[in-house]
Phi, psi and omega in degrees: 000134178266129179233161177260143174226132174270127181223152175297138182300332179294338180265352181287151182230151175305142180098342177289153183246137180286137176266339181223142178300150177257128179236154176274183183299335179268003177092000177289132179284122179269324178217138180279168173305142177076006175295142179264129184283146173231170177303314181298318179295316180298318179296318179297316179296320178296320178298329180276001176087013177286128186250340179215160181224151172263115186249141173276137176225142175269126178238142178296143179261127177272098184300321181296315179297320178297318180295321178297319179299319180294322180292321182288341184286000000 
């Protein structure tokens, strides 16, 4: 299952994928949705004052827990 996580840019790592486009204060899109971060991109965003990012993460799905939730509904 893919989930979104908001994280401080200082904690972001190369290879992570954006869940939401990054825009500057004037609304210009700096990076589109699904862009993959690199060291250079992270440094550039920090220079532009970007402080947090919405990151896509793959999380394991607990099938048993999902079935229990469905039964309880």
